[in-house]
C-alpha positions as a printed Julia matrix, in Angstrom:
296×3 Matrix{Float64}:
 13.91  193.78   21.11
 14.9   192.39   17.72
 12.43  190.36   15.66
 13.15  186.63   15.27
 14.23  185.29   11.91
 12.17  182.72    9.96
 13.63  179.2    10.22
 11.37  177.47    7.68
 14.05  177.1     4.97
 16.87  176.11    7.33
 19.11  173.11    6.71
 20.93  171.02    9.34
 24.7   171.22    8.77
 25.45  168.02   10.7
 23.02  166.02    8.58
 23.95  167.63    5.28
 27.7   167.2     5.83
 27.44  163.53    6.83
 29.7   161.08    4.98
 29.42  157.39    4.08
 32.42  155.05    4.11
 33.03  152.99    0.97
 33.8   149.49    2.23
 35.47  148.42   -1.01
 37.91  151.36   -1.01
 39.8   152.06    2.24
 39.98  155.76    3.04
 37.24  156.69    0.54
 33.94  158.33    1.5
 30.93  159.77   -0.3
 28.65  162.66    0.57
 25.62  164.37   -0.96
 25.36  168.13   -0.48
 22.35  169.99   -1.83
 22.22  173.62   -2.94
 20.88  174.85    0.41
 24.43  175.86    1.41
 25.21  177.78   -1.78
 26.68  181.17   -2.36
 26.95  180.64   -6.12
 28.21  177.09   -5.5
 28.4   175.43   -2.06
 30.23  177.42    0.6
 33.89  176.53    0.77
 33.61  176.41    4.56
 30.82  173.83    4.32
 32.87  171.71    1.9
 35.76  171.94    4.37
 33.4   170.62    7.05
 32.41  167.67    4.84
 36.07  166.76    4.29
 36.82  167.01    8.01
 33.87  164.74    8.83
 35.5   162.1     6.65
 38.78  162.63    8.51
 37.11  162.05   11.87
 35.43  158.9    10.55
 38.76  157.61    9.32
 40.41  158.29   12.68
 37.66  156.55   14.64
 38.92  158.16   17.86
 36.37  160.32   19.68
 39.02  161.8    22.02
 40.74  163.59   19.15
 39.43  167.1    18.44
 40.3   169.43   15.55
 43.25  171.68   16.33
 44.05  173.29   12.96
 43.07  172.83    9.33
 44.15  174.39    6.05
 42.1   174.11    2.87
 43.18  174.9    -0.69
 40.26  175.43   -3.08
 41.45  174.22   -6.49
 38.23  174.28   -8.54
 34.51  174.87   -7.83
 32.6   171.9    -6.44
 28.91  171.99   -7.44
 26.06  170.85   -5.24
 25.37  167.14   -5.58
 27.29  163.91   -5.03
 30.94  164.1    -4.07
 33.74  161.83   -2.94
 36.42  162.3    -0.28
 39.74  160.44   -0.19
 41.4   160.49    3.24
 45.02  159.69    4.04
 46.26  159.38    7.63
 49.77  160.83    7.66
 50.4   160.08   11.32
 48.27  158.84   14.23
 50.24  159.22   17.47
 49.26  159.16   21.11
 48.68  162.94   21.4
 47.88  164.04   17.86
 47.09  162.89   14.34
 47.68  164.55   10.98
 45.56  163.77    7.94
 45.04  164.89    4.37
 41.77  164.74    2.44
 40.82  165.47   -1.16
 37.19  166.31   -1.95
 35.82  166.43   -5.49
 32.53  166.24   -7.35
 31.57  162.9    -8.86
 29.76  164.64  -11.73
 32.07  167.53  -12.66
 35.77  167.2   -13.55
 38.28  169.02  -11.42
 40.41  168.53   -8.33
 37.95  170.27   -5.98
 39.74  171.0    -2.71
 42.38  169.56   -0.41
 42.41  169.8     3.38
 45.37  169.18    5.7
 44.39  168.96    9.36
 45.71  168.17   12.81
 43.53  166.54   15.45
 44.77  166.36   19.05
 43.86  165.27   22.57
 43.45  167.68   25.47
 46.7   168.12   27.38
 47.63  169.88   30.65
 48.15  173.6    30.08
 51.85  174.52   30.26
 51.11  178.16   29.36
 47.84  180.07   29.18
 47.47  183.58   27.71
 45.18  185.73   25.56
 46.56  188.87   23.91
 43.42  190.14   22.22
 40.1   191.57   23.42
 36.48  190.67   22.97
 35.06  193.52   20.85
 32.73  196.07   22.41
 29.6   195.22   20.41
 25.87  194.9    21.13
 24.57  191.47   22.07
 22.51  189.69   19.38
 19.17  190.2    21.14
 19.63  193.96   20.71
 20.12  193.69   16.92
 17.78  193.14   13.99
 18.22  189.91   11.97
 20.04  190.67    8.72
 17.47  188.77    6.7
 14.74  191.2     7.75
 16.88  194.22    6.81
 17.97  192.84    3.44
 14.41  191.82    2.54
 13.29  195.38    3.26
 16.0   196.63    0.9
 14.65  194.4    -1.89
 17.88  192.45   -2.24
 18.43  188.72   -2.58
 20.95  186.88   -0.48
 22.6   183.5    -0.98
 20.73  180.43    0.25
 23.6   179.75    2.65
 22.2   182.4     4.98
 18.77  180.74    5.19
 20.43  178.35    7.63
 21.59  180.96   10.13
 20.27  183.83   12.15
 22.86  186.57   11.46
 23.01  190.05   12.98
 25.28  192.96   12.07
 27.2   194.23   15.13
 29.91  196.35   13.42
 29.83  197.78    9.9
 27.52  199.55    7.48
 24.67  197.96    5.47
 26.67  197.18    2.32
 23.6   196.09    0.35
 22.28  199.69    0.37
 23.59  203.07   -0.8
 24.23  206.28    1.1
 26.71  205.06    3.67
 30.34  206.17    3.99
 33.48  204.01    3.76
 35.25  203.21    7.01
 37.7   200.69    8.43
 37.91  197.33    6.67
 36.18  195.62    9.56
 32.88  193.89   10.12
 31.44  191.91   13.0
 28.4   189.66   12.85
 26.66  187.37   15.3
 25.69  183.95   13.92
 23.42  181.23   15.28
 22.55  178.07   13.34
 18.8   177.53   13.11
 19.46  173.8    13.56
 21.73  173.72   16.67
 25.14  172.2    15.98
 25.85  170.36   19.22
 27.88  167.29   20.14
 26.5   164.58   22.41
 27.83  166.36   25.54
 26.23  169.68   24.55
 29.34  171.4    23.25
 29.16  173.41   20.04
 30.44  171.2    17.21
 33.81  172.67   16.14
 33.21  171.4    12.6
 30.45  174.01   12.38
 33.09  176.77   12.65
 34.5   176.74    9.05
 31.21  177.77    7.39
 30.86  180.92    9.48
 34.59  181.64    9.2
 34.22  181.63    5.4
 32.18  184.88    5.36
 34.91  187.53    5.22
 34.46  189.57    1.97
 32.1   192.24    3.4
 34.98  193.53    5.56
 36.69  194.62    2.33
 33.47  196.25    1.14
 33.39  198.36    4.32
 36.65  200.02    3.26
 35.65  200.55   -0.37
 32.19  202.02    0.26
 28.9   201.85   -1.64
 30.43  203.16   -4.89
 32.95  200.3    -5.07
 33.45  198.16   -8.18
 31.17  195.14   -8.04
 33.06  191.9    -7.46
 32.89  188.32   -6.29
 35.47  187.0    -3.84
 35.83  183.19   -4.09
 38.14  181.58   -1.55
 41.58  180.42   -2.62
 42.36  179.04    0.83
 41.01  178.98    4.36
 42.97  178.19    7.52
 41.17  177.65   10.83
 42.72  177.28   14.29
 40.26  175.7    16.74
 41.02  177.16   20.19
 38.37  176.66   22.88
 35.2   174.68   23.44
 31.9   176.47   23.93
 28.37  175.46   24.85
 26.94  178.65   23.32
 24.65  178.92   20.3
 25.6   182.47   19.29
 29.1   183.11   17.9
 30.57  186.47   16.88
 32.81  186.81   13.81
 35.11  189.84   14.09
 36.7   190.26   10.64
 39.54  192.5     9.44
 40.62  192.74    5.79
 44.26  193.87    5.84
 45.16  194.12    2.15
 43.84  193.93   -1.42
 45.78  194.23   -4.66
 46.72  192.52   -7.92
 43.29  190.87   -8.05
 43.48  189.29   -4.58
 42.6   190.16   -0.98
 43.36  188.74    2.45
 41.35  188.83    5.67
 41.3   187.24    9.1
 38.6   186.59   11.69
 38.39  186.07   15.43
 35.39  183.98   16.5
 34.02  184.58   20.02
 31.14  183.25   22.09
 28.71  185.28   24.21
 30.88  184.88   27.31
 33.86  186.5    25.6
 35.74  183.27   25.01
 37.91  183.12   21.86
 36.69  179.99   20.06
 38.68  180.1    16.82
 40.9   182.19   14.58
 40.93  181.96   10.78
 42.68  183.54    7.79
 41.83  183.54    4.12
 43.11  184.6     0.7
 40.43  185.58   -1.81
 40.4   185.82   -5.59
 38.66  189.04   -6.69
 36.59  188.71   -9.83
 34.49  191.45  -11.41
 30.73  190.94  -11.21
 28.45  191.96  -14.09
 25.9   193.5   -11.73
 25.56  194.39   -8.03
 25.42  191.28   -5.85
 24.45  191.34   -2.2
 26.45  188.99    0.03
 25.16  188.83    3.57
C-alpha cells in the first residue's frame, strides 16, 4: 500500500483561480494568483483556467460547459495581480465562442490569449471511442512522487504541492542509472483540495493544469544523460470530452517529435473507470538550462 502524500502546503485551484468583474469596464475581470502554482512562473494551464473562469462569468449561463479551448502563451505572466479581457464572439442556443486576453497588471507584455467554445449537452447522433485505457497500476498501488523525489534529494516546483501525483509509466527522470525508452509517461493526479462542481462532478476547468505537464515524456526518450533544458509552453489545446465524478485522473502522454528548438506532445486524460475525460496537445519551446532541474 502506498504512503499518503502530505497536504499541508496545498492550494485550492477553484479559490485561487477566482475572478472579479470590473463593473466600470464591461468584459473586464481581475484575478490574484500567488506563487503556489509556479513552475518557474505560474503554470500555463492554471493561467488558462483563470481566463476560462472569466469566460464563464461573462456568459452567465450555467448550462454551457467547456467543449474546446486553445491558448497561445505570448509572454510569461508572473504571480500576482492580473487582468482578463473577455469578448463574446457568438452566444447561440447550442454553443458560444469567446476570446480572452490575460496579462499581468505589474509586468509589461501580452501574456496569453484563449479562444474557447462552450456548448450545451445534445442528443448523441454518433458514439465511438477508438483508443484504449492504458494497462497501468491503480494509484493506490503506487508511491506518491513527492516521497520518491524527496528521497532523491531533488526539489520540485511548488505546483506539485497541490496534487498527489503517482508515476504509472516511465522511469524516474530525476535520478541517474535508468535507460531511455519510448517517449511516453503516465501519471495519476488527484488535487489535494477536491475540484468539484455543485452536483459533485469534477470541475472541467481543473483539467488544463494537469494537461500542462507533458515535458517528462520527452525526457523518457532522451535518457538520464540528456542535455538539461526547460520546456515552456507555446500553446495548449484542450478538448473536454466526458464528465466524471472521480478524484483521480490519469495523464497518458506521448511526445511525438522534437527538433529545431521545439517539441510537441499530446495527452489522453482518463478517470479510474476508464472513461476518456479529455485530450490535449501542446507545442513547447526548448531552452537550455544552466543546471539539472527536476520537473515532476
